[in-house]
PDB file with SEQRES, HELIX, SHEET and CRYST1 records, atoms N, CA, C and O in Angstrom:
SEQRES   1 A   78  MET THR GLU GLY SER ALA PRO HIS LEU SER PRO ALA ARG          
SEQRES   2 A   78  ILE THR VAL LEU GLY ILE GLN PRO GLY ASN PRO PRO PHE          
SEQRES   3 A   78  ARG ILE VAL GLU VAL ASP GLY GLU PHE VAL GLY ARG ALA          
SEQRES   4 A   78  MET SER MET THR ASP VAL LEU LEU ILE ALA ALA GLU ALA          
SEQRES   5 A   78  GLY VAL PRO ILE HIS ASP LEU ASP ASP LEU ASP VAL VAL          
SEQRES   6 A   78  ARG TRP VAL GLY GLY GLY LYS PHE THR TRP THR LEU HIS          
HELIX    1 AA1 GLU A    3  SER A    5  5                                   3    
HELIX    2 AA2 MET A   42  GLU A   51  1                                  10    
SHEET    1 AA1 4 GLU A  34  ALA A  39  0                                        
SHEET    2 AA1 4 PHE A  26  VAL A  31 -1                                        
SHEET    3 AA1 4 ILE A  14  GLN A  20 -1                                        
SHEET    4 AA1 4 VAL A  65  TRP A  67  1                                        
CRYST1    1.000    1.000    1.000  90.00  90.00  90.00 P 1           1          
ATOM      1  N   MET A   1       0.843  -1.177   0.000  1.00  0.00           N  
ATOM      2  CA  MET A   1       0.000   0.000   0.000  1.00  0.00           C  
ATOM      3  C   MET A   1       0.889   1.240   0.000  1.00  0.00           C  
ATOM      4  O   MET A   1       1.858   1.311   0.755  1.00  0.00           O  
ATOM      5  N   THR A   2       0.567   2.194  -0.826  1.00  0.00           N  
ATOM      6  CA  THR A   2       1.372   3.401  -0.909  1.00  0.00           C  
ATOM      7  C   THR A   2       0.684   4.542  -0.179  1.00  0.00           C  
ATOM      8  O   THR A   2      -0.512   4.498   0.106  1.00  0.00           O  
ATOM      9  N   GLU A   3       1.477   5.564   0.115  1.00  0.00           N  
ATOM     10  CA  GLU A   3       0.909   6.730   0.794  1.00  0.00           C  
ATOM     11  C   GLU A   3      -0.141   7.423  -0.059  1.00  0.00           C  
ATOM     12  O   GLU A   3      -1.074   8.019   0.478  1.00  0.00           O  
ATOM     13  N   GLY A   4      -0.005   7.357  -1.376  1.00  0.00           N  
ATOM     14  CA  GLY A   4      -0.924   8.017  -2.282  1.00  0.00           C  
ATOM     15  C   GLY A   4      -2.292   7.368  -2.354  1.00  0.00           C  
ATOM     16  O   GLY A   4      -3.196   7.925  -2.977  1.00  0.00           O  
ATOM     17  N   SER A   5      -2.474   6.204  -1.735  1.00  0.00           N  
ATOM     18  CA  SER A   5      -3.765   5.530  -1.828  1.00  0.00           C  
ATOM     19  C   SER A   5      -4.791   6.062  -0.837  1.00  0.00           C  
ATOM     20  O   SER A   5      -5.984   5.792  -0.981  1.00  0.00           O  
ATOM     21  N   ALA A   6      -4.351   6.811   0.160  1.00  0.00           N  
ATOM     22  CA  ALA A   6      -5.280   7.384   1.132  1.00  0.00           C  
ATOM     23  C   ALA A   6      -6.001   8.572   0.504  1.00  0.00           C  
ATOM     24  O   ALA A   6      -5.408   9.292  -0.300  1.00  0.00           O  
ATOM     25  N   PRO A   7      -7.275   8.793   0.856  1.00  0.00           N  
ATOM     26  CA  PRO A   7      -7.984   9.944   0.308  1.00  0.00           C  
ATOM     27  C   PRO A   7      -7.315  11.242   0.734  1.00  0.00           C  
ATOM     28  O   PRO A   7      -6.825  11.355   1.857  1.00  0.00           O  
ATOM     29  N   HIS A   8      -7.295  12.213  -0.157  1.00  0.00           N  
ATOM     30  CA  HIS A   8      -6.685  13.507   0.141  1.00  0.00           C  
ATOM     31  C   HIS A   8      -7.699  14.405   0.831  1.00  0.00           C  
ATOM     32  O   HIS A   8      -8.781  14.666   0.304  1.00  0.00           O  
ATOM     33  N   LEU A   9      -7.337  14.865   2.003  1.00  0.00           N  
ATOM     34  CA  LEU A   9      -8.156  15.854   2.681  1.00  0.00           C  
ATOM     35  C   LEU A   9      -7.448  17.195   2.559  1.00  0.00           C  
ATOM     36  O   LEU A   9      -6.248  17.304   2.808  1.00  0.00           O  
ATOM     37  N   SER A  10      -8.188  18.187   2.183  1.00  0.00           N  
ATOM     38  CA  SER A  10      -7.626  19.511   1.990  1.00  0.00           C  
ATOM     39  C   SER A  10      -7.066  20.051   3.301  1.00  0.00           C  
ATOM     40  O   SER A  10      -7.663  19.871   4.363  1.00  0.00           O  
ATOM     41  N   PRO A  11      -5.924  20.708   3.217  1.00  0.00           N  
ATOM     42  CA  PRO A  11      -5.382  21.341   4.416  1.00  0.00           C  
ATOM     43  C   PRO A  11      -6.049  22.682   4.708  1.00  0.00           C  
ATOM     44  O   PRO A  11      -5.566  23.457   5.533  1.00  0.00           O  
ATOM     45  N   ALA A  12      -7.155  22.948   4.031  1.00  0.00           N  
ATOM     46  CA  ALA A  12      -7.821  24.241   4.147  1.00  0.00           C  
ATOM     47  C   ALA A  12      -8.131  24.590   5.597  1.00  0.00           C  
ATOM     48  O   ALA A  12      -8.553  23.740   6.380  1.00  0.00           O  
ATOM     49  N   ARG A  13      -7.914  25.849   5.936  1.00  0.00           N  
ATOM     50  CA  ARG A  13      -8.239  26.327   7.286  1.00  0.00           C  
ATOM     51  C   ARG A  13      -9.722  26.599   7.434  1.00  0.00           C  
ATOM     52  O   ARG A  13     -10.266  26.497   8.533  1.00  0.00           O  
ATOM     53  N   ILE A  14     -10.395  26.952   6.316  1.00  0.00           N  
ATOM     54  CA  ILE A  14     -11.822  27.257   6.336  1.00  0.00           C  
ATOM     55  C   ILE A  14     -12.595  26.047   5.835  1.00  0.00           C  
ATOM     56  O   ILE A  14     -12.290  25.512   4.769  1.00  0.00           O  
ATOM     57  N   THR A  15     -13.588  25.616   6.591  1.00  0.00           N  
ATOM     58  CA  THR A  15     -14.490  24.551   6.151  1.00  0.00           C  
ATOM     59  C   THR A  15     -15.906  25.096   6.193  1.00  0.00           C  
ATOM     60  O   THR A  15     -16.352  25.647   7.199  1.00  0.00           O  
ATOM     61  N   VAL A  16     -16.608  24.929   5.067  1.00  0.00           N  
ATOM     62  CA  VAL A  16     -18.006  25.343   4.991  1.00  0.00           C  
ATOM     63  C   VAL A  16     -18.828  24.060   4.912  1.00  0.00           C  
ATOM     64  O   VAL A  16     -18.762  23.336   3.919  1.00  0.00           O  
ATOM     65  N   LEU A  17     -19.596  23.785   5.951  1.00  0.00           N  
ATOM     66  CA  LEU A  17     -20.347  22.540   6.047  1.00  0.00           C  
ATOM     67  C   LEU A  17     -21.655  22.610   5.267  1.00  0.00           C  
ATOM     68  O   LEU A  17     -22.055  23.672   4.789  1.00  0.00           O  
ATOM     69  N   GLY A  18     -22.310  21.465   5.148  1.00  0.00           N  
ATOM     70  CA  GLY A  18     -23.552  21.359   4.381  1.00  0.00           C  
ATOM     71  C   GLY A  18     -24.672  22.229   4.919  1.00  0.00           C  
ATOM     72  O   GLY A  18     -24.602  22.765   6.025  1.00  0.00           O  
ATOM     73  N   ILE A  19     -25.695  22.350   4.110  1.00  0.00           N  
ATOM     74  CA  ILE A  19     -26.834  23.222   4.422  1.00  0.00           C  
ATOM     75  C   ILE A  19     -27.618  22.689   5.618  1.00  0.00           C  
ATOM     76  O   ILE A  19     -27.915  21.499   5.723  1.00  0.00           O  
ATOM     77  N   GLN A  20     -27.938  23.620   6.509  1.00  0.00           N  
ATOM     78  CA  GLN A  20     -28.751  23.323   7.683  1.00  0.00           C  
ATOM     79  C   GLN A  20     -30.139  23.925   7.469  1.00  0.00           C  
ATOM     80  O   GLN A  20     -30.262  25.039   6.961  1.00  0.00           O  
ATOM     81  N   PRO A  21     -31.186  23.187   7.858  1.00  0.00           N  
ATOM     82  CA  PRO A  21     -32.524  23.747   7.701  1.00  0.00           C  
ATOM     83  C   PRO A  21     -32.715  24.947   8.612  1.00  0.00           C  
ATOM     84  O   PRO A  21     -32.240  24.963   9.748  1.00  0.00           O  
ATOM     85  N   GLY A  22     -33.386  25.907   8.123  1.00  0.00           N  
ATOM     86  CA  GLY A  22     -33.668  27.118   8.889  1.00  0.00           C  
ATOM     87  C   GLY A  22     -34.425  28.086   8.004  1.00  0.00           C  
ATOM     88  O   GLY A  22     -34.695  27.793   6.839  1.00  0.00           O  
ATOM     89  N   ASN A  23     -34.762  29.217   8.548  1.00  0.00           N  
ATOM     90  CA  ASN A  23     -35.450  30.217   7.764  1.00  0.00           C  
ATOM     91  C   ASN A  23     -34.683  31.529   7.897  1.00  0.00           C  
ATOM     92  O   ASN A  23     -34.954  32.311   8.807  1.00  0.00           O  
ATOM     93  N   PRO A  24     -33.727  31.780   6.997  1.00  0.00           N  
ATOM     94  CA  PRO A  24     -33.352  31.001   5.810  1.00  0.00           C  
ATOM     95  C   PRO A  24     -32.366  29.886   6.167  1.00  0.00           C  
ATOM     96  O   PRO A  24     -31.778  29.886   7.249  1.00  0.00           O  
ATOM     97  N   PRO A  25     -32.192  28.924   5.230  1.00  0.00           N  
ATOM     98  CA  PRO A  25     -31.188  27.873   5.437  1.00  0.00           C  
ATOM     99  C   PRO A  25     -29.799  28.513   5.555  1.00  0.00           C  
ATOM    100  O   PRO A  25     -29.568  29.606   5.039  1.00  0.00           O  
ATOM    101  N   PHE A  26     -28.892  27.833   6.230  1.00  0.00           N  
ATOM    102  CA  PHE A  26     -27.551  28.373   6.441  1.00  0.00           C  
ATOM    103  C   PHE A  26     -26.523  27.252   6.388  1.00  0.00           C  
ATOM    104  O   PHE A  26     -26.871  26.071   6.402  1.00  0.00           O  
ATOM    105  N   ARG A  27     -25.263  27.635   6.329  1.00  0.00           N  
ATOM    106  CA  ARG A  27     -24.154  26.686   6.373  1.00  0.00           C  
ATOM    107  C   ARG A  27     -23.222  27.104   7.499  1.00  0.00           C  
ATOM    108  O   ARG A  27     -22.950  28.292   7.676  1.00  0.00           O  
ATOM    109  N   ILE A  28     -22.742  26.148   8.247  1.00  0.00           N  
ATOM    110  CA  ILE A  28     -21.818  26.403   9.342  1.00  0.00           C  
ATOM    111  C   ILE A  28     -20.418  26.608   8.767  1.00  0.00           C  
ATOM    112  O   ILE A  28     -19.985  25.876   7.877  1.00  0.00           O  
ATOM    113  N   VAL A  29     -19.721  27.611   9.289  1.00  0.00           N  
ATOM    114  CA  VAL A  29     -18.354  27.900   8.867  1.00  0.00           C  
ATOM    115  C   VAL A  29     -17.424  27.613  10.042  1.00  0.00           C  
ATOM    116  O   VAL A  29     -17.645  28.075  11.161  1.00  0.00           O  
ATOM    117  N   GLU A  30     -16.383  26.840   9.757  1.00  0.00           N  
ATOM    118  CA  GLU A  30     -15.372  26.522  10.766  1.00  0.00           C  
ATOM    119  C   GLU A  30     -14.017  27.051  10.313  1.00  0.00           C  
ATOM    120  O   GLU A  30     -13.710  27.066   9.121  1.00  0.00           O  
ATOM    121  N   VAL A  31     -13.219  27.480  11.269  1.00  0.00           N  
ATOM    122  CA  VAL A  31     -11.824  27.827  11.029  1.00  0.00           C  
ATOM    123  C   VAL A  31     -10.992  26.929  11.927  1.00  0.00           C  
ATOM    124  O   VAL A  31     -11.169  26.912  13.145  1.00  0.00           O  
ATOM    125  N   ASP A  32     -10.088  26.190  11.318  1.00  0.00           N  
ATOM    126  CA  ASP A  32      -9.236  25.256  12.063  1.00  0.00           C  
ATOM    127  C   ASP A  32     -10.064  24.321  12.945  1.00  0.00           C  
ATOM    128  O   ASP A  32      -9.662  23.989  14.061  1.00  0.00           O  
ATOM    129  N   GLY A  33     -11.236  23.896  12.431  1.00  0.00           N  
ATOM    130  CA  GLY A  33     -12.077  22.939  13.134  1.00  0.00           C  
ATOM    131  C   GLY A  33     -12.979  23.526  14.199  1.00  0.00           C  
ATOM    132  O   GLY A  33     -13.712  22.788  14.856  1.00  0.00           O  
ATOM    133  N   GLU A  34     -12.944  24.828  14.384  1.00  0.00           N  
ATOM    134  CA  GLU A  34     -13.763  25.488  15.401  1.00  0.00           C  
ATOM    135  C   GLU A  34     -14.892  26.268  14.741  1.00  0.00           C  
ATOM    136  O   GLU A  34     -14.676  26.949  13.739  1.00  0.00           O  
ATOM    137  N   PHE A  35     -16.092  26.171  15.299  1.00  0.00           N  
ATOM    138  CA  PHE A  35     -17.238  26.939  14.808  1.00  0.00           C  
ATOM    139  C   PHE A  35     -16.947  28.432  14.924  1.00  0.00           C  
ATOM    140  O   PHE A  35     -16.549  28.915  15.984  1.00  0.00           O  
ATOM    141  N   VAL A  36     -17.153  29.167  13.809  1.00  0.00           N  
ATOM    142  CA  VAL A  36     -16.968  30.617  13.868  1.00  0.00           C  
ATOM    143  C   VAL A  36     -18.195  31.391  13.399  1.00  0.00           C  
ATOM    144  O   VAL A  36     -18.283  32.599  13.618  1.00  0.00           O  
ATOM    145  N   GLY A  37     -19.148  30.708  12.753  1.00  0.00           N  
ATOM    146  CA  GLY A  37     -20.336  31.430  12.337  1.00  0.00           C  
ATOM    147  C   GLY A  37     -21.239  30.658  11.399  1.00  0.00           C  
ATOM    148  O   GLY A  37     -20.941  29.535  10.992  1.00  0.00           O  
ATOM    149  N   ARG A  38     -22.356  31.297  11.069  1.00  0.00           N  
ATOM    150  CA  ARG A  38     -23.350  30.754  10.134  1.00  0.00           C  
ATOM    151  C   ARG A  38     -23.362  31.635   8.904  1.00  0.00           C  
ATOM    152  O   ARG A  38     -23.442  32.860   9.004  1.00  0.00           O  
ATOM    153  N   ALA A  39     -23.282  31.006   7.741  1.00  0.00           N  
ATOM    154  CA  ALA A  39     -23.303  31.753   6.485  1.00  0.00           C  
ATOM    155  C   ALA A  39     -24.574  31.439   5.717  1.00  0.00           C  
ATOM    156  O   ALA A  39     -25.035  30.298   5.681  1.00  0.00           O  
ATOM    157  N   MET A  40     -25.130  32.476   5.105  1.00  0.00           N  
ATOM    158  CA  MET A  40     -26.298  32.298   4.253  1.00  0.00           C  
ATOM    159  C   MET A  40     -25.972  32.629   2.807  1.00  0.00           C  
ATOM    160  O   MET A  40     -26.842  32.575   1.937  1.00  0.00           O  
ATOM    161  N   SER A  41     -24.688  32.978   2.549  1.00  0.00           N  
ATOM    162  CA  SER A  41     -24.246  33.311   1.198  1.00  0.00           C  
ATOM    163  C   SER A  41     -22.722  33.252   1.139  1.00  0.00           C  
ATOM    164  O   SER A  41     -22.048  33.149   2.163  1.00  0.00           O  
ATOM    165  N   MET A  42     -22.195  33.319  -0.090  1.00  0.00           N  
ATOM    166  CA  MET A  42     -20.742  33.369  -0.265  1.00  0.00           C  
ATOM    167  C   MET A  42     -20.154  34.591   0.430  1.00  0.00           C  
ATOM    168  O   MET A  42     -19.067  34.521   1.002  1.00  0.00           O  
ATOM    169  N   THR A  43     -20.862  35.696   0.381  1.00  0.00           N  
ATOM    170  CA  THR A  43     -20.385  36.919   1.021  1.00  0.00           C  
ATOM    171  C   THR A  43     -20.227  36.714   2.518  1.00  0.00           C  
ATOM    172  O   THR A  43     -19.257  37.180   3.116  1.00  0.00           O  
ATOM    173  N   ASP A  44     -21.185  36.014   3.124  1.00  0.00           N  
ATOM    174  CA  ASP A  44     -21.088  35.721   4.561  1.00  0.00           C  
ATOM    175  C   ASP A  44     -19.829  34.916   4.866  1.00  0.00           C  
ATOM    176  O   ASP A  44     -19.162  35.166   5.870  1.00  0.00           O  
ATOM    177  N   VAL A  45     -19.500  33.949   4.008  1.00  0.00           N  
ATOM    178  CA  VAL A  45     -18.293  33.140   4.227  1.00  0.00           C  
ATOM    179  C   VAL A  45     -17.067  34.045   4.224  1.00  0.00           C  
ATOM    180  O   VAL A  45     -16.204  33.925   5.094  1.00  0.00           O  
ATOM    181  N   LEU A  46     -16.985  34.947   3.255  1.00  0.00           N  
ATOM    182  CA  LEU A  46     -15.852  35.871   3.171  1.00  0.00           C  
ATOM    183  C   LEU A  46     -15.753  36.754   4.410  1.00  0.00           C  
ATOM    184  O   LEU A  46     -14.666  36.944   4.954  1.00  0.00           O  
ATOM    185  N   LEU A  47     -16.878  37.289   4.852  1.00  0.00           N  
ATOM    186  CA  LEU A  47     -16.888  38.170   6.021  1.00  0.00           C  
ATOM    187  C   LEU A  47     -16.531  37.425   7.305  1.00  0.00           C  
ATOM    188  O   LEU A  47     -15.744  37.917   8.114  1.00  0.00           O  
ATOM    189  N   ILE A  48     -17.107  36.243   7.489  1.00  0.00           N  
ATOM    190  CA  ILE A  48     -16.832  35.441   8.694  1.00  0.00           C  
ATOM    191  C   ILE A  48     -15.360  35.062   8.751  1.00  0.00           C  
ATOM    192  O   ILE A  48     -14.724  35.164   9.800  1.00  0.00           O  
ATOM    193  N   ALA A  49     -14.825  34.626   7.620  1.00  0.00           N  
ATOM    194  CA  ALA A  49     -13.413  34.237   7.579  1.00  0.00           C  
ATOM    195  C   ALA A  49     -12.509  35.436   7.881  1.00  0.00           C  
ATOM    196  O   ALA A  49     -11.547  35.313   8.640  1.00  0.00           O  
ATOM    197  N   ALA A  50     -12.813  36.583   7.295  1.00  0.00           N  
ATOM    198  CA  ALA A  50     -12.004  37.778   7.537  1.00  0.00           C  
ATOM    199  C   ALA A  50     -12.039  38.179   9.010  1.00  0.00           C  
ATOM    200  O   ALA A  50     -11.017  38.561   9.580  1.00  0.00           O  
ATOM    201  N   GLU A  51     -13.219  38.091   9.619  1.00  0.00           N  
ATOM    202  CA  GLU A  51     -13.341  38.419  11.051  1.00  0.00           C  
ATOM    203  C   GLU A  51     -12.519  37.460  11.908  1.00  0.00           C  
ATOM    204  O   GLU A  51     -12.035  37.831  12.978  1.00  0.00           O  
ATOM    205  N   ALA A  52     -12.366  36.225  11.429  1.00  0.00           N  
ATOM    206  CA  ALA A  52     -11.576  35.233  12.160  1.00  0.00           C  
ATOM    207  C   ALA A  52     -10.085  35.356  11.836  1.00  0.00           C  
ATOM    208  O   ALA A  52      -9.267  34.598  12.358  1.00  0.00           O  
ATOM    209  N   GLY A  53      -9.737  36.318  10.971  1.00  0.00           N  
ATOM    210  CA  GLY A  53      -8.328  36.545  10.654  1.00  0.00           C  
ATOM    211  C   GLY A  53      -7.792  35.716   9.510  1.00  0.00           C  
ATOM    212  O   GLY A  53      -6.578  35.606   9.340  1.00  0.00           O  
ATOM    213  N   VAL A  54      -8.687  35.125   8.714  1.00  0.00           N  
ATOM    214  CA  VAL A  54      -8.277  34.314   7.574  1.00  0.00           C  
ATOM    215  C   VAL A  54      -8.938  34.871   6.314  1.00  0.00           C  
ATOM    216  O   VAL A  54     -10.014  34.414   5.930  1.00  0.00           O  
ATOM    217  N   PRO A  55      -8.309  35.848   5.669  1.00  0.00           N  
ATOM    218  CA  PRO A  55      -8.913  36.398   4.461  1.00  0.00           C  
ATOM    219  C   PRO A  55      -8.910  35.370   3.332  1.00  0.00           C  
ATOM    220  O   PRO A  55      -7.955  34.611   3.174  1.00  0.00           O  
ATOM    221  N   ILE A  56      -9.982  35.355   2.554  1.00  0.00           N  
ATOM    222  CA  ILE A  56     -10.101  34.456   1.409  1.00  0.00           C  
ATOM    223  C   ILE A  56     -10.046  35.309   0.153  1.00  0.00           C  
ATOM    224  O   ILE A  56     -10.826  36.250   0.000  1.00  0.00           O  
ATOM    225  N   HIS A  57      -9.127  34.982  -0.743  1.00  0.00           N  
ATOM    226  CA  HIS A  57      -9.005  35.717  -2.000  1.00  0.00           C  
ATOM    227  C   HIS A  57      -9.626  34.962  -3.163  1.00  0.00           C  
ATOM    228  O   HIS A  57      -9.921  35.548  -4.205  1.00  0.00           O  
ATOM    229  N   ASP A  58      -9.829  33.639  -2.984  1.00  0.00           N  
ATOM    230  CA  ASP A  58     -10.383  32.814  -4.065  1.00  0.00           C  
ATOM    231  C   ASP A  58     -11.191  31.684  -3.435  1.00  0.00           C  
ATOM    232  O   ASP A  58     -10.622  30.774  -2.832  1.00  0.00           O  
ATOM    233  N   LEU A  59     -12.507  31.739  -3.572  1.00  0.00           N  
ATOM    234  CA  LEU A  59     -13.381  30.712  -2.990  1.00  0.00           C  
ATOM    235  C   LEU A  59     -13.208  29.349  -3.650  1.00  0.00           C  
ATOM    236  O   LEU A  59     -13.698  28.350  -3.123  1.00  0.00           O  
ATOM    237  N   ASP A  60     -12.522  29.284  -4.792  1.00  0.00           N  
ATOM    238  CA  ASP A  60     -12.277  28.015  -5.478  1.00  0.00           C  
ATOM    239  C   ASP A  60     -10.942  27.400  -5.094  1.00  0.00           C  
ATOM    240  O   ASP A  60     -10.624  26.304  -5.557  1.00  0.00           O  
ATOM    241  N   ASP A  61     -10.151  28.068  -4.263  1.00  0.00           N  
ATOM    242  CA  ASP A  61      -8.843  27.558  -3.864  1.00  0.00           C  
ATOM    243  C   ASP A  61      -9.025  26.522  -2.753  1.00  0.00           C  
ATOM    244  O   ASP A  61      -9.303  26.868  -1.604  1.00  0.00           O  
ATOM    245  N   LEU A  62      -8.864  25.251  -3.113  1.00  0.00           N  
ATOM    246  CA  LEU A  62      -9.093  24.161  -2.160  1.00  0.00           C  
ATOM    247  C   LEU A  62      -8.055  24.113  -1.042  1.00  0.00           C  
ATOM    248  O   LEU A  62      -8.247  23.409  -0.050  1.00  0.00           O  
ATOM    249  N   ASP A  63      -6.963  24.849  -1.190  1.00  0.00           N  
ATOM    250  CA  ASP A  63      -5.992  24.942  -0.113  1.00  0.00           C  
ATOM    251  C   ASP A  63      -6.442  25.942   0.947  1.00  0.00           C  
ATOM    252  O   ASP A  63      -5.871  25.995   2.036  1.00  0.00           O  
ATOM    253  N   VAL A  64      -7.463  26.732   0.629  1.00  0.00           N  
ATOM    254  CA  VAL A  64      -7.960  27.748   1.559  1.00  0.00           C  
ATOM    255  C   VAL A  64      -9.344  27.389   2.095  1.00  0.00           C  
ATOM    256  O   VAL A  64      -9.596  27.496   3.295  1.00  0.00           O  
ATOM    257  N   VAL A  65     -10.249  26.960   1.197  1.00  0.00           N  
ATOM    258  CA  VAL A  65     -11.630  26.669   1.577  1.00  0.00           C  
ATOM    259  C   VAL A  65     -12.004  25.251   1.166  1.00  0.00           C  
ATOM    260  O   VAL A  65     -11.775  24.841   0.028  1.00  0.00           O  
ATOM    261  N   ARG A  66     -12.583  24.507   2.106  1.00  0.00           N  
ATOM    262  CA  ARG A  66     -13.108  23.177   1.796  1.00  0.00           C  
ATOM    263  C   ARG A  66     -14.619  23.253   1.920  1.00  0.00           C  
ATOM    264  O   ARG A  66     -15.156  23.612   2.968  1.00  0.00           O  
ATOM    265  N   TRP A  67     -15.306  22.904   0.817  1.00  0.00           N  
ATOM    266  CA  TRP A  67     -16.772  22.918   0.779  1.00  0.00           C  
ATOM    267  C   TRP A  67     -17.278  21.499   1.012  1.00  0.00           C  
ATOM    268  O   TRP A  67     -16.897  20.578   0.290  1.00  0.00           O  
ATOM    269  N   VAL A  68     -18.125  21.320   2.005  1.00  0.00           N  
ATOM    270  CA  VAL A  68     -18.671  20.010   2.349  1.00  0.00           C  
ATOM    271  C   VAL A  68     -20.177  20.047   2.107  1.00  0.00           C  
ATOM    272  O   VAL A  68     -20.864  20.947   2.591  1.00  0.00           O  
ATOM    273  N   GLY A  69     -20.687  19.078   1.366  1.00  0.00           N  
ATOM    274  CA  GLY A  69     -22.140  19.016   1.148  1.00  0.00           C  
ATOM    275  C   GLY A  69     -22.642  20.024   0.140  1.00  0.00           C  
ATOM    276  O   GLY A  69     -23.778  20.489   0.237  1.00  0.00           O  
ATOM    277  N   GLY A  70     -21.817  20.363  -0.817  1.00  0.00           N  
ATOM    278  CA  GLY A  70     -22.209  21.312  -1.866  1.00  0.00           C  
ATOM    279  C   GLY A  70     -21.190  22.408  -2.000  1.00  0.00           C  
ATOM    280  O   GLY A  70     -20.525  22.763  -1.028  1.00  0.00           O  
ATOM    281  N   GLY A  71     -21.059  22.944  -3.178  1.00  0.00           N  
ATOM    282  CA  GLY A  71     -20.089  23.985  -3.467  1.00  0.00           C  
ATOM    283  C   GLY A  71     -20.558  25.369  -3.092  1.00  0.00           C  
ATOM    284  O   GLY A  71     -21.554  25.547  -2.391  1.00  0.00           O  
ATOM    285  N   LYS A  72     -19.817  26.337  -3.573  1.00  0.00           N  
ATOM    286  CA  LYS A  72     -20.077  27.726  -3.198  1.00  0.00           C  
ATOM    287  C   LYS A  72     -21.413  28.275  -3.701  1.00  0.00           C  
ATOM    288  O   LYS A  72     -21.881  29.308  -3.221  1.00  0.00           O  
ATOM    289  N   PHE A  73     -22.024  27.589  -4.666  1.00  0.00           N  
ATOM    290  CA  PHE A  73     -23.314  28.042  -5.176  1.00  0.00           C  
ATOM    291  C   PHE A  73     -24.497  27.307  -4.533  1.00  0.00           C  
ATOM    292  O   PHE A  73     -25.641  27.532  -4.926  1.00  0.00           O  
ATOM    293  N   THR A  74     -24.244  26.442  -3.562  1.00  0.00           N  
ATOM    294  CA  THR A  74     -25.296  25.636  -2.919  1.00  0.00           C  
ATOM    295  C   THR A  74     -25.707  26.299  -1.611  1.00  0.00           C  
ATOM    296  O   THR A  74     -24.976  26.265  -0.620  1.00  0.00           O  
ATOM    297  N   TRP A  75     -26.897  26.907  -1.630  1.00  0.00           N  
ATOM    298  CA  TRP A  75     -27.368  27.619  -0.444  1.00  0.00           C  
ATOM    299  C   TRP A  75     -28.798  27.291  -0.071  1.00  0.00           C  
ATOM    300  O   TRP A  75     -29.332  27.885   0.864  1.00  0.00           O  
ATOM    301  N   THR A  76     -29.443  26.356  -0.777  1.00  0.00           N  
ATOM    302  CA  THR A  76     -30.811  25.973  -0.427  1.00  0.00           C  
ATOM    303  C   THR A  76     -30.892  24.446  -0.339  1.00  0.00           C  
ATOM    304  O   THR A  76     -30.125  23.731  -0.984  1.00  0.00           O  
ATOM    305  N   LEU A  77     -31.829  23.969   0.466  1.00  0.00           N  
ATOM    306  CA  LEU A  77     -32.085  22.528   0.553  1.00  0.00           C  
ATOM    307  C   LEU A  77     -32.810  22.085  -0.698  1.00  0.00           C  
ATOM    308  O   LEU A  77     -33.630  22.821  -1.248  1.00  0.00           O  
ATOM    309  N   HIS A  78     -32.509  20.892  -1.141  1.00  0.00           N  
ATOM    310  CA  HIS A  78     -33.166  20.378  -2.364  1.00  0.00           C  
ATOM    311  C   HIS A  78     -34.316  19.483  -2.015  1.00  0.00           C  
ATOM    312  O   HIS A  78     -34.984  18.960  -2.907  1.00  0.00           O  
TER     313      HIS A  78                                                      
END                                                                             
């Protein structure tokens, strides 16, 4: 077995978790595994991360942001 056979987990400091039911629905944002806020849009993710001291310059950079349960355009329950 080689080291490359293990699944790659992003070293991203920001994790945006799947959609949570609510009015409106939201996504939990974590920095370094700690809850830092609830986002209802991409803008919220940027603001929450900046407040936590981790500015995001590219929401598609997997070394910075890891999207769980849907990408940056997923903000409603299906």
